[in-house]
KEKE-3310 file (N, C-alpha, C; in steps of 0.2 Angstrom, whole numbers, plus 5000, padded with zeros to 4 digits):
npx = (5377:5381:5374:5381:5376:5377:5369:5362:5372:5378:5367:5366:5378:5376:5365:5371:5381:5372:5366:5377:5380:5368:5369:5380:5374:5364:5372:5376:5387:5398:5395:5401:5407:5405:5412:5408:5416:5413:5417:5412:5399:5397:5386:5386:5394:5387:5376:5381:5388:5376:5370:5379:5378:5364:5365:5373:5364:5354:5359:5362:5373:5384:5383:5389:5389:5400:5398:5406:5411:5416:5426:5434:5449:5464:5471:5461:5453:5462:5464:5451:5450:5460:5454:5444:5452:5456:5444:5434:5422:5420:5426:5429:5435:5430:5434:5427:5431:5432:5442:5442:5453:5462:5466:5477:5475:5483:5489:5478:5473:5484:5484:5473:5471:5479:5473:5460:5457:5446:5444:5455:5465:5477:5495:5501:5491:5490:5504:5504:5495:5502:5513:5506:5500:5487:5475:5466:5458:5455:5438:5431:5439:5440:5427:5425:5433:5426:5414:5419:5423:5411:5403:5410:5420:5434:5450:5463:5479:5473:5472:5472:5467:5469:5461:5466:5474:5472:5474:5463:5456:5462:5477:5476:5467:5474:5485:5478:5474:5485:5490:5493:5481:5463:5452:5461:5478:5482:5488:5493:5490:5492:5485:5485:5483:5495:5498:5500:5491:5477:5469:5476:5480:5468:5462:5468:5463:5457:5449:5443:5445:5438:5442:5443:5436:5430:5417:5409:5421:5427:5425:5416:5425:5437:5438:5439:5430:5420:5425:5426:5419:5422:5415:5419:5417:5408:5398:5391:5380:5373:5356:5342:5330:5327:5320:5328:5337:5349:5359:5366:5381:5394:5411:5412:5405:5391:5380:5385:5397:5392:5387:5398:5404:5406:5403:5397:5396:5383:5380:5370:5371:5380:5396:5395:5385:5393:5403:5399:5395:5407:5413:5406:5409:5423:5423:5417:5427:5438:5433:5433:5447:5453:5445:5437:5429)
npy = (5609:5598:5585:5572:5564:5549:5540:5548:5554:5542:5537:5548:5546:5534:5537:5546:5537:5528:5536:5538:5526:5523:5531:5525:5514:5519:5523:5511:5505:5494:5489:5493:5480:5469:5456:5446:5435:5423:5412:5399:5399:5410:5420:5434:5438:5433:5441:5454:5452:5450:5462:5470:5465:5468:5482:5484:5480:5489:5501:5497:5491:5477:5462:5448:5434:5422:5408:5398:5382:5380:5371:5372:5371:5381:5382:5380:5391:5402:5399:5402:5416:5420:5417:5427:5438:5439:5440:5451:5456:5459:5471:5473:5464:5456:5448:5441:5443:5437:5423:5404:5395:5388:5394:5406:5422:5434:5429:5427:5440:5446:5439:5444:5454:5470:5480:5477:5478:5482:5483:5489:5483:5477:5475:5483:5493:5499:5503:5513:5522:5527:5533:5543:5542:5540:5529:5514:5516:5509:5505:5510:5520:5529:5532:5540:5551:5556:5560:5571:5579:5582:5588:5599:5601:5608:5603:5606:5609:5606:5597:5580:5567:5550:5536:5521:5508:5499:5489:5490:5502:5512:5514:5516:5528:5537:5539:5543:5556:5563:5566:5578:5585:5588:5588:5583:5585:5587:5588:5574:5562:5546:5537:5524:5508:5507:5520:5529:5538:5541:5552:5563:5565:5565:5576:5586:5586:5592:5586:5571:5554:5539:5523:5511:5500:5499:5500:5516:5522:5535:5549:5564:5572:5570:5577:5592:5608:5611:5601:5590:5574:5558:5543:5527:5515:5500:5492:5480:5481:5476:5478:5478:5484:5484:5475:5465:5463:5470:5484:5494:5503:5516:5520:5531:5541:5545:5553:5562:5567:5573:5585:5594:5593:5600:5594:5578:5560:5548:5532:5518:5523:5533:5532:5519:5516:5521:5513:5503:5511:5517:5506:5503:5515:5513:5502:5507:5516:5508:5502:5513:5516:5504:5496:5488:5498)
npz = (5424:5410:5402:5394:5380:5375:5368:5359:5351:5345:5338:5329:5322:5316:5308:5299:5293:5287:5277:5269:5264:5258:5247:5240:5236:5228:5218:5212:5218:5227:5244:5261:5271:5286:5295:5309:5320:5331:5345:5353:5367:5375:5384:5385:5375:5364:5364:5362:5349:5342:5343:5336:5323:5320:5320:5309:5299:5300:5295:5282:5279:5273:5282:5292:5302:5309:5318:5329:5335:5353:5354:5342:5333:5335:5323:5313:5316:5313:5299:5294:5297:5288:5276:5276:5276:5262:5256:5247:5249:5262:5273:5286:5299:5314:5328:5341:5358:5375:5370:5369:5381:5374:5363:5356:5359:5355:5343:5335:5334:5327:5315:5308:5295:5295:5287:5289:5302:5311:5325:5330:5336:5331:5331:5321:5319:5332:5334:5324:5329:5340:5335:5328:5315:5303:5307:5312:5327:5343:5347:5358:5364:5353:5352:5363:5361:5350:5356:5364:5354:5347:5357:5359:5368:5375:5371:5368:5375:5387:5403:5403:5412:5414:5421:5423:5414:5403:5388:5380:5383:5392:5388:5374:5373:5380:5371:5360:5364:5366:5353:5340:5335:5330:5343:5353:5357:5370:5387:5395:5408:5415:5427:5439:5448:5455:5460:5475:5479:5471:5470:5470:5457:5450:5454:5447:5435:5420:5411:5414:5413:5416:5418:5425:5431:5444:5454:5456:5460:5459:5468:5473:5480:5474:5462:5453:5452:5438:5429:5415:5414:5408:5409:5408:5414:5417:5429:5439:5453:5468:5470:5479:5476:5463:5449:5443:5453:5454:5448:5435:5436:5434:5435:5442:5455:5451:5455:5465:5459:5448:5452:5453:5441:5424:5412:5409:5407:5407:5415:5412:5394:5390:5386:5382:5370:5360:5356:5347:5337:5333:5328:5317:5310:5308:5300:5288:5285:5283:5271:5263:5262:5258:5251:5236:5225)
capx = (5380:5378:5374:5384:5371:5380:5364:5360:5378:5379:5362:5368:5384:5373:5361:5376:5383:5366:5365:5382:5379:5362:5372:5384:5369:5361:5377:5377:5393:5399:5395:5405:5405:5408:5411:5410:5417:5412:5419:5409:5392:5397:5380:5387:5397:5382:5371:5385:5388:5370:5368:5383:5375:5358:5367:5375:5358:5350:5362:5363:5380:5384:5385:5389:5392:5402:5397:5410:5411:5421:5432:5437:5456:5467:5473:5455:5451:5466:5462:5445:5452:5464:5450:5441:5457:5456:5437:5433:5415:5421:5431:5431:5435:5430:5434:5424:5435:5437:5442:5444:5460:5467:5467:5481:5472:5488:5490:5472:5473:5490:5482:5468:5474:5479:5469:5453:5457:5442:5444:5460:5470:5483:5501:5502:5486:5493:5510:5502:5492:5507:5517:5502:5498:5480:5474:5460:5458:5450:5432:5428:5443:5438:5420:5427:5436:5420:5410:5423:5422:5404:5401:5414:5424:5441:5455:5470:5482:5470:5475:5467:5469:5465:5462:5466:5479:5471:5476:5457:5454:5467:5482:5474:5464:5480:5489:5474:5473:5492:5491:5492:5475:5457:5449:5466:5483:5481:5493:5490:5493:5489:5486:5483:5483:5501:5498:5498:5485:5475:5465:5481:5480:5462:5460:5471:5460:5452:5445:5444:5442:5438:5441:5447:5432:5428:5410:5408:5427:5428:5420:5416:5431:5442:5438:5438:5424:5420:5428:5423:5420:5420:5415:5419:5415:5401:5399:5385:5380:5367:5350:5335:5324:5327:5317:5334:5341:5355:5359:5373:5384:5400:5417:5411:5399:5388:5375:5388:5402:5389:5386:5404:5406:5403:5401:5398:5393:5379:5380:5372:5369:5386:5401:5393:5383:5398:5408:5397:5395:5413:5415:5403:5413:5430:5422:5417:5434:5442:5430:5436:5454:5456:5440:5436:5422)
capy = (5602:5596:5578:5570:5559:5545:5537:5552:5554:5536:5537:5553:5543:5528:5540:5548:5532:5525:5541:5537:5519:5523:5535:5520:5509:5522:5523:5505:5502:5489:5493:5490:5473:5467:5449:5445:5428:5421:5406:5397:5401:5415:5424:5441:5439:5432:5447:5459:5451:5451:5469:5473:5463:5472:5489:5484:5479:5495:5506:5495:5488:5470:5459:5441:5431:5415:5405:5392:5378:5381:5366:5373:5372:5387:5382:5381:5398:5406:5398:5406:5423:5422:5417:5434:5443:5439:5441:5458:5459:5461:5476:5473:5457:5456:5441:5443:5441:5432:5416:5399:5396:5384:5398:5412:5429:5438:5426:5428:5447:5447:5436:5448:5460:5477:5484:5475:5478:5488:5484:5493:5479:5474:5479:5489:5499:5502:5507:5519:5527:5529:5538:5548:5540:5538:5521:5512:5517:5505:5508:5514:5526:5533:5535:5545:5557:5559:5564:5577:5584:5584:5592:5605:5601:5610:5598:5608:5611:5604:5591:5574:5562:5544:5532:5514:5507:5493:5489:5492:5509:5517:5516:5520:5535:5542:5540:5548:5563:5566:5568:5585:5584:5590:5584:5580:5590:5588:5586:5568:5558:5540:5535:5517:5505:5508:5526:5529:5543:5543:5558:5568:5566:5566:5583:5591:5584:5596:5581:5565:5548:5534:5517:5506:5494:5499:5504:5522:5524:5542:5552:5571:5576:5568:5581:5599:5611:5612:5595:5586:5568:5553:5537:5521:5509:5496:5488:5478:5481:5473:5483:5474:5488:5483:5468:5460:5463:5474:5490:5496:5510:5517:5520:5537:5542:5550:5558:5568:5571:5578:5592:5598:5593:5604:5589:5571:5555:5544:5525:5517:5528:5537:5529:5512:5516:5524:5508:5500:5516:5518:5500:5504:5520:5510:5498:5512:5519:5502:5502:5519:5516:5498:5492:5489:5501)
capz = (5421:5403:5401:5387:5378:5370:5363:5353:5346:5342:5333:5323:5318:5312:5303:5294:5289:5283:5271:5264:5261:5253:5241:5237:5233:5222:5212:5210:5220:5232:5250:5266:5274:5292:5297:5316:5322:5338:5346:5360:5369:5380:5383:5384:5368:5359:5364:5359:5342:5338:5342:5330:5317:5319:5319:5302:5295:5300:5291:5275:5278:5273:5288:5292:5309:5309:5325:5329:5342:5357:5353:5336:5334:5333:5316:5309:5316:5309:5292:5293:5297:5282:5271:5276:5274:5255:5254:5245:5251:5269:5274:5293:5303:5321:5332:5348:5364:5375:5366:5373:5383:5370:5357:5358:5357:5351:5337:5332:5332:5322:5309:5305:5291:5298:5283:5291:5309:5313:5332:5332:5341:5328:5333:5317:5321:5339:5332:5320:5333:5344:5331:5325:5308:5302:5308:5316:5334:5347:5346:5364:5364:5347:5354:5369:5357:5346:5361:5366:5348:5346:5363:5358:5374:5373:5373:5367:5381:5393:5407:5403:5417:5412:5427:5420:5409:5399:5381:5376:5384:5395:5384:5367:5374:5381:5365:5355:5367:5365:5346:5338:5331:5333:5349:5356:5358:5377:5392:5397:5413:5416:5434:5440:5454:5458:5463:5482:5480:5464:5470:5469:5450:5447:5456:5443:5428:5416:5408:5418:5409:5421:5415:5430:5432:5451:5454:5459:5464:5459:5472:5472:5483:5470:5456:5454:5449:5431:5426:5411:5416:5404:5413:5404:5418:5418:5435:5442:5460:5471:5472:5480:5474:5456:5448:5442:5459:5453:5444:5432:5438:5431:5439:5445:5459:5447:5459:5468:5455:5443:5455:5452:5434:5419:5407:5412:5404:5412:5414:5405:5390:5389:5381:5379:5364:5355:5354:5341:5332:5330:5324:5310:5307:5306:5294:5283:5284:5279:5264:5259:5261:5255:5247:5229:5224)
cpx = (5377:5379:5376:5380:5374:5375:5363:5366:5379:5373:5363:5373:5381:5369:5366:5379:5378:5365:5371:5382:5373:5365:5376:5379:5366:5366:5379:5384:5393:5398:5399:5402:5409:5407:5413:5411:5417:5413:5416:5402:5392:5391:5381:5390:5392:5377:5375:5386:5382:5368:5373:5380:5368:5360:5369:5369:5354:5353:5364:5370:5380:5386:5385:5392:5393:5402:5401:5410:5417:5427:5435:5445:5458:5468:5467:5453:5455:5465:5456:5446:5456:5460:5446:5446:5457:5449:5435:5426:5415:5427:5433:5430:5435:5429:5432:5428:5430:5436:5444:5451:5465:5469:5471:5478:5477:5489:5484:5472:5478:5488:5477:5473:5474:5474:5461:5452:5453:5441:5450:5465:5476:5489:5502:5497:5488:5499:5508:5499:5497:5511:5513:5500:5491:5479:5467:5461:5453:5444:5429:5432:5441:5431:5421:5429:5430:5416:5413:5422:5415:5401:5405:5418:5431:5446:5462:5473:5479:5473:5470:5471:5465:5467:5461:5471:5478:5473:5469:5455:5459:5473:5481:5471:5469:5484:5485:5474:5480:5493:5490:5487:5469:5454:5455:5471:5483:5487:5490:5494:5489:5490:5482:5484:5490:5502:5496:5492:5482:5472:5470:5481:5474:5459:5463:5468:5456:5447:5447:5441:5443:5437:5445:5443:5431:5422:5411:5415:5429:5423:5421:5422:5437:5443:5437:5432:5425:5424:5424:5424:5417:5420:5414:5417:5408:5401:5392:5385:5373:5362:5344:5329:5323:5324:5323:5338:5348:5354:5366:5375:5391:5406:5417:5405:5395:5384:5379:5394:5398:5387:5392:5406:5402:5400:5402:5394:5389:5381:5374:5370:5374:5390:5399:5391:5388:5402:5405:5397:5401:5416:5412:5407:5420:5429:5421:5423:5438:5440:5433:5443:5457:5451:5439:5429:5418)
cpy = (5600:5588:5576:5563:5555:5541:5541:5553:5548:5535:5542:5550:5538:5531:5543:5543:5529:5530:5539:5531:5519:5526:5530:5516:5512:5523:5517:5502:5497:5493:5490:5484:5472:5460:5449:5437:5427:5414:5404:5400:5406:5419:5431:5443:5438:5438:5453:5458:5452:5458:5472:5471:5467:5479:5489:5484:5486:5501:5504:5492:5480:5467:5451:5439:5424:5413:5399:5389:5380:5377:5367:5374:5379:5388:5383:5388:5403:5405:5402:5413:5425:5422:5424:5439:5444:5440:5449:5460:5461:5465:5476:5466:5458:5449:5443:5439:5441:5426:5410:5398:5392:5388:5405:5418:5433:5435:5427:5435:5449:5444:5440:5453:5466:5481:5482:5475:5483:5488:5488:5490:5477:5478:5484:5495:5502:5506:5513:5524:5530:5535:5543:5548:5539:5531:5520:5512:5512:5509:5512:5520:5531:5536:5541:5551:5560:5562:5570:5582:5586:5588:5598:5606:5603:5605:5601:5611:5609:5598:5585:5569:5555:5539:5525:5514:5501:5494:5491:5499:5514:5519:5519:5527:5539:5544:5545:5555:5566:5569:5575:5585:5587:5585:5580:5586:5592:5586:5580:5564:5552:5538:5528:5515:5506:5515:5526:5533:5545:5549:5564:5570:5568:5573:5588:5590:5590:5592:5574:5559:5542:5527:5511:5500:5493:5503:5510:5524:5531:5546:5560:5574:5574:5572:5588:5602:5612:5607:5592:5578:5563:5546:5531:5515:5506:5491:5486:5478:5479:5479:5480:5478:5487:5476:5463:5459:5466:5480:5491:5503:5510:5517:5527:5538:5547:5556:5564:5571:5575:5585:5597:5598:5598:5600:5582:5566:5550:5537:5522:5523:5534:5535:5523:5512:5518:5518:5505:5505:5517:5512:5500:5509:5517:5506:5502:5515:5514:5501:5507:5519:5510:5494:5493:5492:5498)
cpz = (5415:5403:5394:5385:5372:5365:5357:5348:5342:5336:5327:5319:5313:5306:5297:5290:5284:5276:5266:5261:5256:5246:5237:5233:5227:5216:5210:5212:5226:5239:5256:5269:5281:5294:5305:5317:5329:5340:5353:5361:5374:5379:5382:5377:5363:5358:5360:5352:5338:5338:5337:5324:5315:5317:5311:5297:5294:5296:5284:5274:5278:5280:5288:5299:5308:5317:5325:5336:5346:5357:5346:5337:5332:5326:5312:5310:5312:5301:5290:5292:5290:5276:5270:5274:5266:5252:5253:5247:5258:5271:5281:5295:5310:5324:5339:5353:5370:5371:5371:5375:5378:5364:5359:5355:5353:5344:5332:5329:5327:5315:5305:5301:5294:5294:5285:5298:5312:5321:5334:5337:5338:5330:5328:5318:5327:5338:5329:5324:5338:5341:5327:5318:5308:5302:5311:5323:5337:5347:5352:5365:5359:5349:5359:5365:5353:5350:5363:5360:5347:5351:5363:5365:5372:5375:5372:5373:5387:5396:5407:5408:5415:5418:5424:5415:5404:5392:5377:5377:5386:5391:5377:5368:5376:5375:5360:5358:5366:5358:5345:5333:5334:5338:5353:5358:5366:5381:5395:5403:5414:5423:5435:5447:5458:5462:5471:5483:5474:5464:5469:5462:5447:5449:5451:5436:5426:5413:5411:5414:5414:5418:5419:5432:5440:5452:5459:5463:5464:5462:5471:5475:5479:5463:5458:5450:5442:5426:5421:5412:5411:5408:5409:5408:5417:5423:5437:5449:5462:5472:5472:5477:5466:5454:5447:5448:5459:5448:5441:5434:5434:5437:5443:5449:5456:5450:5462:5464:5450:5446:5454:5445:5429:5413:5411:5408:5409:5410:5416:5401:5388:5384:5378:5372:5358:5352:5347:5335:5328:5326:5317:5306:5304:5300:5288:5281:5280:5272:5260:5257:5257:5250:5240:5228:5218)
residu = (MET:ILE:LEU:ILE:ASP:GLY:LYS:LYS:VAL:ALA:ALA:ASP:ILE:ARG:SER:GLU:LEU:LYS:ASP:LYS:ILE:SER:GLN:LEU:LYS:ALA:GLU:GLY:LYS:ASN:VAL:PRO:GLY:LEU:VAL:ALA:ILE:ILE:VAL:GLY:GLU:ASP:PRO:ALA:SER:GLN:ILE:TYR:VAL:ALA:SER:LYS:GLY:LYS:ALA:CYS:GLU:GLU:ILE:GLY:MET:ARG:THR:LYS:THR:GLU:LYS:LEU:SER:ALA:ASP:ILE:SER:GLU:ALA:GLU:LEU:LEU:THR:LEU:ILE:GLN:SER:TYR:ASN:GLN:ASN:LYS:ASP:TYR:HIS:GLY:ILE:LEU:VAL:GLN:LEU:PRO:LEU:PRO:LYS:HIS:ILE:ASN:GLU:ASP:LYS:VAL:ILE:GLU:THR:ILE:SER:HIS:LYS:LYS:ASP:VAL:ASP:GLY:PHE:HIS:PRO:ILE:SER:VAL:GLY:ASN:LEU:VAL:ILE:GLY:LYS:ASP:THR:PHE:ALA:SER:CYS:THR:PRO:ALA:GLY:ILE:GLN:GLU:LEU:LEU:ILE:ARG:TYR:LYS:ILE:GLU:THR:LYS:GLY:LYS:HIS:VAL:VAL:VAL:VAL:GLY:ARG:SER:ASN:ILE:VAL:GLY:LYS:PRO:ILE:ALA:ASN:ILE:MET:LEU:GLN:LYS:ALA:GLU:GLY:ALA:ASN:SER:ILE:VAL:THR:ILE:VAL:HIS:SER:ALA:ALA:LYS:ASP:ILE:SER:TYR:TYR:THR:LYS:GLN:ALA:ASP:ILE:LEU:ILE:ALA:ALA:ILE:GLY:LYS:ALA:GLU:MET:ILE:LYS:ALA:ASP:MET:VAL:LYS:ASP:GLY:VAL:ALA:VAL:ILE:ASP:VAL:GLY:ILE:ASN:ARG:ILE:ASP:ASP:PRO:THR:LYS:ILE:LYS:GLY:TYR:ARG:ILE:VAL:GLY:ASP:VAL:ASP:PHE:GLU:ASN:VAL:SER:LYS:LYS:ALA:LEU:PHE:ILE:THR:PRO:VAL:PRO:GLY:GLY:VAL:GLY:PRO:MET:THR:ILE:ALA:MET:LEU:LEU:SER:ASN:THR:PHE:LYS:ALA:TYR:ASN:LEU:TYR:GLY:GLU:LYS)
# end
């Protein structure tokens, strides 16, 4: 069994980007910029946005965080986004979700210029992904593909089974793996809660991507020998032996499934670190495609 080390791959990507940005600075050129907009005081969102800002600083990318009151009006938020659409110093715009209930998330996502949609949520980005055009892919699915490529896991003609159909992971990773491209060109099945027997499908997987949000749902008897397992789940379960009283597990029963898998990601330390790395990568891509050098 080979453990897929997302921390190491993410660190490699950040190092590669840092070198590229250092070269831009040496040439006296503008550097990529990312602005994060956060509305309200959600603790998890605050931590996540702070980690994104720190990651930008570490690689020399311009970064800014707009912290807004939870009672800001939708119109004010949209106006701020539109101002950053025109701001040539910021090539990526990230609005941290979830938003307060009085703000329409779809309208916010659609207001971000698709040229600065580094989260890959804009309908234009999603549409381009489906039809196979170069675009910004959602960061977690893009990170999954990058892990498959860097670990040289064969995907061409392989059966990829995706457990879960969310707009953030399940649907986009299925579309990514369908494309006739490196790290893709796969036969793809999406299985979800409507299936009478999920194991019927998971047992067929050469590559299993678990993104359903149920702690340790995928058991050893649900996979075949030699499978490559990508566990996207992040679930908190009670554990009195831990100081915090809980531990974080994935959607896969790691201890037992790892005995059958050829490749597997741990939780934490697998897919998670890749999300911010791919956000930085998408921002650099936006700079290259649309930025003024």
